[in-house]
Each structure stands twice: as C-alpha cells, then as structure tokens.
C-alpha positions in Angstrom: 0.0 0.0 0.0 1.2 3.5 -0.7 2.6 5.4 2.2 0.5 8.6 2.6 2.4 11.7 3.4 1.3 14.9 5.2 1.4 18.2 3.6 1.4 21.8 5.0 1.0 23.6 1.7 4.6 24.8 1.4 6.2 24.3 -2.0 9.2 22.5 -0.4 7.0 19.9 1.4 4.8 19.4 -1.7 7.9 18.6 -3.8 9.1 16.1 -1.2 5.7 14.6 -0.8 4.6 14.3 -4.4 7.3 15.3 -6.8 10.3 13.2 -6.4 9.7 10.9 -9.3 7.3 10.6 -12.3 4.5 8.2 -11.2 4.7 4.9 -13.0 1.2 5.2 -14.5 2.3 8.1 -16.6 4.1 6.8 -19.7 7.0 8.6 -21.5 4.5 9.4 -24.3 2.1 11.0 -21.8 4.9 13.2 -20.4 6.0 14.3 -23.9 2.4 15.2 -24.9 1.9 17.0 -21.6 5.1 19.0 -22.2 3.9 19.9 -25.7 0.5 21.0 -24.4 1.9 23.0 -21.4 4.7 24.8 -23.2 4.3 24.6 -27.0 4.1 27.9 -28.9 0.6 28.6 -30.3 1.1 29.1 -34.1 -2.5 28.9 -35.4 -6.1 28.6 -34.2 -9.3 27.2 -35.7 -12.9 27.1 -34.4 -14.5 23.7 -34.0 -17.9 23.7 -35.7 -20.9 23.4 -33.4 -18.7 23.4 -30.3 -19.0 26.9 -28.9 -16.0 28.1 -27.1 -13.7 25.2 -28.2 -10.6 26.2 -30.2 -8.2 23.9 -32.0 -4.7 25.2 -31.9 -1.5 24.1 -33.5 1.6 24.0 -31.3 5.3 24.2 -31.9 7.7 22.9 -29.2 11.3 23.8 -28.7 13.5 21.2 -30.4 10.9 20.3 -33.1 12.7 19.5 -36.3 9.9 20.9 -38.4 9.5 24.7 -38.5 6.6 26.4 -36.7 3.9 26.2 -39.3 0.4 27.7 -39.1 -1.0 25.0 -41.4 -4.2 23.4 -40.2 -3.2 19.8 -40.8 -3.0 18.2 -37.4 -2.0 14.8 -38.6 1.4 15.0 -37.0 -0.1 15.1 -33.4 1.0 18.8 -32.8 -2.5 20.1 -32.0 -4.7 20.6 -29.0 -8.3 21.6 -28.1 -8.7 24.6 -25.7 -11.9 24.1 -23.7 -13.8 26.2 -21.2 -12.3 27.2 -17.9 -15.3 25.4 -16.3 -14.1 22.2 -17.9 -10.8 22.0 -15.8 -12.2 18.7 -14.3 -11.1 17.1 -17.6 -7.5 17.4 -16.4 -8.4 15.5 -13.2 -10.2 12.9 -15.4 -7.1 12.3 -17.5 -5.0 11.6 -14.4 -7.8 9.4 -12.9 -7.8 7.4 -16.2 -4.0 6.8 -15.9 -4.0 6.1 -12.1 -6.7 3.4 -12.7 -4.7 1.8 -15.5 -7.5 2.4 -18.1 -5.4 4.4 -20.6 -8.3 5.4 -22.8 -8.5 9.2 -22.4 -6.3 11.8 -24.2 -3.5 13.7 -22.4 -4.7 17.0 -20.9 -3.1 19.9 -19.0 -4.3 23.2 -17.4 -2.8 26.2 -19.1 -2.9 30.0 -19.0 -2.6 31.5 -22.5 -1.0 34.8 -23.5 -0.6 34.3 -27.3 -1.7 37.3 -29.4 -3.2 34.8 -31.9 -6.0 33.9 -29.4 -9.1 36.0 -28.6 -8.9 38.0 -25.4 -11.4 35.8 -23.6 -8.7 33.0 -23.9 -5.9 35.2 -22.5 -7.6 36.9 -19.5 -5.5 34.9 -17.0 -7.9 32.1 -16.2 -6.5 28.6 -16.7 -8.2 26.4 -19.3 -8.0 22.7 -20.1 -5.9 21.9 -23.2 -6.6 18.4 -24.5 -4.3 16.7 -27.0 -5.9 16.3 -30.4 -5.7 12.7 -31.6 -5.6 12.9 -35.4 -6.9 9.4 -36.1 -10.2 9.4 -34.1 -12.9 8.1 -36.5 -16.1 10.1 -37.0 -19.2 9.2 -38.8 -19.8 11.2 -42.0 -23.4 11.9 -40.8 -23.4 15.6 -39.7 -26.1 14.9 -37.2 -24.1 12.1 -35.6 -20.4 13.0 -36.2 -19.5 12.6 -32.5 -19.6 8.8 -32.9 -17.4 6.3 -34.7 -20.5 4.1 -34.9 -24.2 4.5 -34.3 -25.4 2.5 -31.3 -28.8 2.5 -29.6 -29.4 1.7 -25.9 -31.3 -1.4 -26.7 -28.7 -2.7 -29.1 -26.0 -2.0 -26.5 -27.8 -3.9 -23.8 -28.5 -6.8 -26.1 -24.8 -6.9 -27.0 -23.8 -7.0 -23.3 -26.3 -9.8 -22.6 -25.4 -12.1 -25.5 -21.6 -11.6 -25.6 -21.9 -10.5 -29.2 -18.9 -8.6 -30.4 -20.6 -6.8 -33.2 -23.7 -4.9 -32.0 -24.6 -3.6 -35.5 -24.4 -5.9 -38.5 -21.9 -4.6 -41.1 -20.7 -1.7 -38.8 -16.9 -2.3 -38.8 -16.2 0.4 -36.2 -18.5 -1.1 -33.7 -17.6 -4.7 -34.6 -14.0 -4.1 -33.7 -14.6 -2.9 -30.1 -13.6 -5.5 -27.6 -16.4 -6.4 -25.1 -14.2 -5.5 -22.1 -14.1 -1.9 -23.2 -17.6 -1.3 -21.9 -16.6 -2.2 -18.4 -13.8 0.3 -18.5 -16.1 3.0 -19.9 -18.8 2.3 -17.3 -16.4 2.4 -14.4 -14.8 5.6 -15.5 -18.1 7.3 -16.3 -19.6 6.3 -12.9 -16.7 7.7 -10.9 -16.9 11.0 -12.8 -20.7 10.9 -13.3 -20.4 11.5 -17.0 -23.8 11.0 -18.5 -23.2 12.1 -22.1 -22.0 8.8 -23.4 -24.2 6.1 -21.9 -27.2 8.2 -20.6 -27.4 11.6 -22.3 -31.1 11.5 -21.6 -30.6 11.4 -17.8 -32.8 8.3 -17.5 -30.8 7.1 -14.6 -31.7 9.9 -12.1 -34.2 12.7 -11.7 -32.6 15.8 -13.4 -33.1 19.4 -12.4 -35.1 21.6 -14.7 -31.9 23.4 -15.7 -30.2 20.3 -17.0 -29.6 20.3 -20.8 -31.3 16.9 -21.1 -34.5 18.6 -19.7 -34.2 21.9 -21.6 -33.6 20.0 -24.9 -36.6 17.7 -24.1 -34.3 14.6 -24.2 -35.5 13.3 -20.8 -39.0 12.7 -22.2 -37.5 10.0 -24.5 -36.8 7.8 -21.5 -40.4 6.5 -21.9 -39.3 4.9 -25.2 -36.0 3.1 -24.9 -35.9 2.5 -28.7 -35.3 6.2 -29.1 -32.2 6.3 -26.8 -28.8 6.4 -28.4 -25.2 6.4 -27.1 -23.0 9.4 -27.8 -19.2 9.8 -28.0 -18.6 6.2 -28.7 -15.3 6.7 -30.5 -12.3 4.6 -31.6 -9.0 5.5 -33.1 -7.8 4.0 -36.4 -4.6 3.0 -34.7 -6.4 1.0 -32.0 -9.9 0.2 -33.4 -10.5 -2.4 -30.7 -10.3 0.2 -27.9 -12.6 3.1 -27.1 -11.2 6.6 -26.7 -12.7 8.7 -23.9 -13.4 12.4 -24.8 -15.4 15.2 -23.1 -14.6 13.9 -19.6 -15.5 16.9 -17.4 -18.2 15.0 -15.7 -20.0 16.2 -12.6 -17.8 16.7 -9.5 -20.8 18.1 -7.5 -23.3 15.3 -8.3 -24.8 14.4 -4.9 -24.7 10.8 -3.7 -28.5 10.7 -3.7 -28.4 11.3 -7.5 -25.6 9.0 -8.6 -26.4 7.4 -11.9 -26.3 3.6 -11.6 -27.8 3.3 -15.1 -24.3 3.8 -16.3 -23.4 0.4 -14.9 -26.5 -1.5 -16.3 -25.6 -4.6 -18.2 -21.9 -4.6 -17.2 -20.8 -7.9 -15.6 -17.1 -7.4 -15.2 -14.7 -4.5 -14.5 -10.9 -4.1 -15.1 -8.7 -5.7 -12.6 -6.1 -2.9 -12.0 -8.8 -0.3 -11.6 -10.7 -2.4 -9.1 -7.5 -3.2 -7.2 -6.7 0.6 -7.0 -10.2 1.3 -5.6 -9.8 -1.4 -3.0 -6.4 -0.1 -1.9 -7.9 3.0 -0.5 -5.0 5.0 -2.1 -6.9 6.5 -5.0 -6.9 10.1 -3.7 -3.3 10.0 -2.6 -2.1 8.6 -6.0 -4.2 11.2 -7.8 -2.3 13.9 -5.8 1.0 12.5 -6.9 -0.2 12.5 -10.5 -1.8 15.9 -10.4 1.4 17.4 -9.0 2.9 16.9 -12.5 0.5 19.7 -13.7 1.7 22.7 -11.7 -0.7 25.1 -13.4 -3.7 23.0 -12.2 -2.0 22.4 -8.8 -1.5 26.0 -8.0 -4.8 27.2 -9.5 -6.7 24.8 -7.2 -4.8 25.6 -4.0 -2.5 22.6 -4.1 -3.1 19.4 -2.1 -5.4 21.0 0.4 -7.5 22.5 -2.3 -7.8 19.4 -4.4 -8.3 16.9 -1.5 -12.1 17.4 -1.1 -12.6 16.8 -4.8 -10.5 13.7 -4.7 -12.3 12.4 -1.6 -15.5 12.5 -3.7 -13.9 10.2 -6.2 -12.6 7.9 -3.5 -16.1 7.7 -2.0 -17.7 7.0 -5.3 -15.1 4.2 -5.7 -16.2 2.6 -2.5 -19.8 2.8 -3.6 -18.9 1.1 -6.8 -17.1 -1.7 -4.9 -20.2 -2.2 -2.8 -22.2 -2.5 -6.1 -19.8 -5.1 -7.4 -20.2 -7.1 -4.2 -23.9 -6.9 -4.1 -24.3 -7.9 -7.7 -21.6 -10.6 -7.5 -19.7 -9.1 -10.5 -16.2 -10.2 -11.6 -13.0 -8.5 -12.7 -11.2 -9.0 -16.0 -7.5 -9.1 -16.8 -6.1 -5.9 -18.2 -5.0 -5.5 -21.8 -1.3 -4.6 -21.9 -0.8 -1.0 -22.7 
C-alpha cells in the first residue's frame, strides 16, 4: 500500500511529498504530450464547428525538427483543443484514467494563455484545459451524428452485453472491432466521474433538475421509449480500433450521492482488474495527488493538495460505492490488456 504523506501547503513539502519521481502510471509518451500542451508555442487557431468556445490550436515545441507552421493539418499530433475554464475537471479525469490503468483518455493539462493569436477571452489569465488532439479518431460522416465512430442505440448496446456478441450492428466495422471488455472500462470511468453524455445523455438514470440540458432540450422525455435512446461519444482511433477513446470527460464533481447514476453500470458484468484493485487499496486520492502534482498550473490554481483533496475524496467515496455495487451484484474482474 502507498505510504501517505502529510502536507502543509509549502512548495518544499509538496515537492518532497509528491514530486520526487514521475508516477509509473504516466508513460513517457504521456509526459511528452503534456510538455507539448503545457509549453508549446501557439502558431495557429481554428474554431471547431458546433462546439461553442472550443478552439483547436497548432503547437510548436522547442526542439521540433519541423519549422513552426500555421498549417491546419493536425495529422502530426501537434495540436490541442482549448476548452472552457469550467471544464478543468477534464484534467483530473485524465489523471484518474491513468491512475486506474485504463489508458483510454487523451492527455490533458491546465494552461494559461498569452498568445496574441488567441481571442482576449482566452488570454484573460484564467487557466483552461488543453486536450491533446488525436488525429486518427474516427467520426461518422453523418453531420447529425459526427460525435460517434458508430451508431449504437441503448437497446442494441444492452443486447450486446447480454449475449456476448462482439458486433452490435451488422456490417458496422467500427462497432464490430470494439472488444467487449471496453464497456466495463467505460462504465467504471463514467460512474466515478458521473459522465452521463456517453451512456445516458437523456438522464434516464436519475431525476434531473429543470436546468439540466437533457430537460431543456426535451431529451429526458424520450426515456419513456428506450428505442429512441442512443449512445454518444462512442469513439475509436484508427490506430487502435479495438479500444474506445474517452473524450469530453469533465463529468459532474458536484453530483450528490442521492443522484448517482447507476444506469451507467447497467448490463456490465465485469470490470478491469487494475482499476478495481486501486479502488480497493484506499489509495486512489493519494495517487491522484502524486499524479496531479505533475501539472503545476492546475495544482497552483486549485490551491495545491489542500484545495484538491475534497474533490479527490468525492472520487474515493464513489469508488467505495462502486465496490459495494460489485459485491452486491456478484460481479467479476477482468484481466487488463497490456498498454
């Protein structure tokens, strides 16, 4: 078990407590991408259609062999998405993904921007999440459903889980390639973060407030007819078509326990071994602190260990609730796929 350390909020003690070595769950590739996102020079920007305040930027890092180019082609992995300052939880989600050994989300950092290329609202001093842009994520050509690699309804999804069928939609190669164990990873991750957009964008698993988008957009009414329910952000990368890629992971840090969405776990009969072992260890929050210390912008903006601790305790508590759910439903764990 990890040896927890005490902190007083001083930079020296934080460094001794959390910063001596790079945590083993962060790969060399993760660190390289985090460095690019945190320090790369902004050389161009582009709006992302239908995504409001999201900007895609091209980055140039010191030591790059290629010259800083404003070209919009992001196929070389030198781009990132700047999201809203209210989405900083996405950075915590990235580190949670790595601590749990899931390795399905894209590298993310918190960053303050000063580039004259960007609009003033992006350079006003507030940190924003910057997410690495994966150039090979597959999107449907359907403009009404371009946030999926494949179209998958709730009933099809549940039938697939019940019958152990690999391909939920006949002839749909993107869905056919996804390994069954991926859904347990996704469900565990989404439950801890209370992300509803993928598996329950209609808020059928809890009673939403009137201000919720699922109510304002009249999606919640469709819960009466399960055949009208569809999964969103079910994405794969061309380089690893058998694995899901998790995007838009801000979730709901303030979701009360009375409204935890257990529908996200419906139909899942096994969960990843390393993630479950981490939850059982009781060290999730402490490991997250060690990981988040690698992002000094986030660390300082949130008040260091003391400021982050209440949020991480929420994740720890949800993990214990999930373990209780596993025990009550006699669910199993599955071996992890090597990274």
